[in-house]
C-alpha positions in Angstrom: -21.6 13.1 0.4 -19.6 10.0 -0.6 -19.2 7.7 2.4 -17.0 5.1 0.7 -15.9 3.8 -2.7 -15.2 0.2 -3.6 -13.5 -0.4 -6.9 -10.5 -1.7 -8.8 -7.1 -0.2 -8.2 -5.8 1.4 -11.5 -2.7 3.1 -10.2 -1.1 4.0 -6.9 1.5 6.6 -6.0 2.9 7.9 -2.7 -0.1 10.2 -2.0 -2.9 9.2 -4.4 -4.7 6.2 -5.9 -7.0 6.0 -8.9 -10.0 3.7 -8.5 -12.3 2.5 -11.2 -15.9 2.3 -9.9 -18.6 1.4 -12.4 -16.4 2.5 -15.4 -15.6 5.9 -13.7 -12.0 6.7 -12.5 -11.8 8.5 -9.2 -8.5 10.1 -8.1 -8.3 9.9 -4.3 -5.7 11.5 -2.1 -4.3 9.1 0.5 -1.7 9.0 3.2 1.7 7.4 2.5 0.9 4.8 5.2 -2.2 3.7 3.2 -0.3 3.9 -0.1 2.1 1.3 1.4 -0.8 -1.0 2.4 -2.8 -0.6 -0.8 -3.6 -3.8 -2.8 -1.9 -4.4 -6.1 -3.1 -2.8 -9.3 -6.1 -4.8 -10.6 -7.3 -5.8 -7.1 -10.4 -4.5 -5.4 -10.3 -2.1 -2.4 -12.8 -0.2 -0.2 -11.8 3.3 0.8 -13.7 5.4 3.4 -13.8 8.9 1.9 -14.0 12.6 2.8 -15.1 15.1 0.1 -13.4 18.4 0.6 -15.0 21.4 -1.2 -13.1 24.7 -1.2 -13.2 27.9 -3.3 -10.2 26.8 -5.4 -10.6 22.9 -5.3 -12.8 19.9 -4.9 -10.8 16.9 -3.6 -11.6 13.4 -2.5 -9.5 12.0 0.4 -9.6 8.2 1.2 -8.7 5.9 4.1 -8.4 2.2 4.3 -9.9 2.2 7.8 -12.9 4.0 9.2 -11.0 4.9 12.3 -8.5 6.9 10.2 -11.3 8.7 8.5 -12.8 9.7 11.9 -9.4 10.8 13.2 -8.9 12.8 10.0 -12.2 14.6 10.6 -11.1 15.5 14.1 -7.9 16.9 12.8 -9.8 19.2 10.3 -11.6 20.7 13.3 -8.3 22.0 14.7 -7.7 25.6 13.7 -4.8 25.9 11.3 -4.9 22.3 10.0 -6.3 21.9 6.5 -7.0 18.8 4.4 -3.4 18.3 3.2 -1.9 18.9 6.7 -4.3 16.4 8.2 -3.3 13.8 5.7 0.4 14.6 6.4 -0.1 13.9 10.1 -1.8 10.5 9.3 1.1 9.7 7.0 3.6 10.2 9.8 1.5 8.7 12.6 -1.2 6.0 12.9 -4.5 6.9 14.5 -3.4 5.0 17.6 0.0 6.8 17.8 -1.8 10.2 17.4 -4.3 9.4 20.1 -1.7 8.4 22.6 0.5 11.3 21.7 -2.4 13.7 22.3 -3.3 12.1 25.6 0.4 12.0 26.7 0.7 15.7 25.6 3.6 14.6 23.5 4.1 17.5 21.1 7.5 16.2 20.0 6.0 13.1 18.4 3.2 15.1 16.7 5.7 17.7 15.3 7.4 14.9 13.4 4.6 15.2 10.8 5.5 17.3 7.8 4.6 21.0 8.1 3.6 20.6 11.8 5.8 22.7 14.1 5.8 22.6 17.9 3.3 25.5 18.2 0.8 23.7 15.9 1.3 20.4 17.8 0.6 22.1 21.1 -2.6 23.7 19.7 -3.6 20.3 18.3 -3.2 18.7 21.8 -5.1 21.5 23.4 -8.0 21.2 21.0 -8.2 17.4 20.8 -7.4 16.1 24.3 -10.9 16.6 25.6 -12.3 14.8 22.6 -10.3 11.6 23.3 -10.3 9.2 26.3 -7.8 6.7 27.6 -10.5 3.9 27.6 -11.4 4.6 24.0 -7.8 4.8 22.9 -6.9 1.4 24.5 -10.1 -0.2 23.2 -9.3 0.8 19.6 -5.7 -0.4 20.0 -7.0 -3.8 21.4 -9.3 -4.2 18.4 -6.3 -4.2 16.1 -4.0 -6.2 18.3 -3.1 -9.8 17.7 -4.0 -12.4 20.4 -0.3 -12.4 21.4 -0.2 -8.7 22.0 -3.7 -8.1 23.3 -2.8 -9.5 26.8 0.1 -7.1 27.1 -2.2 -4.2 25.9 -4.8 -5.2 28.5 -2.2 -5.2 31.3 -0.8 -1.9 30.0 -4.2 -0.3 29.9 -5.1 -1.5 33.5 -1.8 0.0 34.8 -2.4 3.4 33.2 -6.0 3.5 34.4 -4.8 2.5 37.9 -2.3 5.4 37.9 -5.0 7.8 36.8 -7.2 6.5 39.6 -4.4 7.2 42.0 -4.5 10.9 41.0 -1.9 11.1 38.3 -2.7 12.9 35.1 -3.4 11.0 31.8 -0.2 12.4 30.3 2.0 11.4 33.3 0.5 7.9 33.5 1.0 7.3 29.8 4.5 8.6 29.8 5.4 6.4 32.9 4.1 3.2 31.3 5.3 3.9 27.8 8.9 4.2 29.1 8.9 0.7 30.7 10.5 -2.4 29.3 7.5 -4.6 29.5 7.9 -8.4 29.1 5.2 -11.0 28.3 5.1 -12.4 31.8 4.3 -9.0 33.4 0.7 -8.5 34.6 -1.0 -5.2 35.4 0.2 -5.2 39.0 3.9 -5.7 38.0 3.6 -2.9 35.4 2.0 -0.6 37.9 4.8 -1.2 40.5 7.5 -0.4 37.9 5.5 2.7 36.7 5.2 4.0 40.2 9.0 3.9 40.6 9.5 5.7 37.3 6.7 8.3 37.7 8.5 10.0 40.7 11.3 10.9 38.3 9.1 12.5 35.6 
């Protein structure tokens, strides 16, 4: 219904912001991560929004990035995760961290989010892993990476995809590469060699 709002920041707290748009004040629920990155009072900001209508409430949820909004919509499709739980997950984890946790089947990381136990984290992984791909996850991370880190991300991505091509699962490949101490001078081949040594112990 409301795709985004652009307006002046009137007030910000840990989980909500009030924006003035054309002399109307909108109270928008936000993640604590976005609250920390919100511009100062009096400055202009654009928030991508999700309008939640329930029997007992109508609420507007906002996100600084469109990627976070799309991730939030995916979370709402998981049985047992409502609007506030979804926001809690994106307060604890970035969209990138959540994608890689799902693909690595890392329930421990996901269950760090408030109100998300191991059982719900496992359900989330089960329902979302087929809706996410390694290529897409690395591509989105690269879009946000600085020039200094993008080379490392490229090499990391190539190594993970090479492991998958060798027959390892996405989760094993991600876990093997994630656990390595990767230096700036390591290329994809060097990362792959280290990962192959490590993967046999997983």
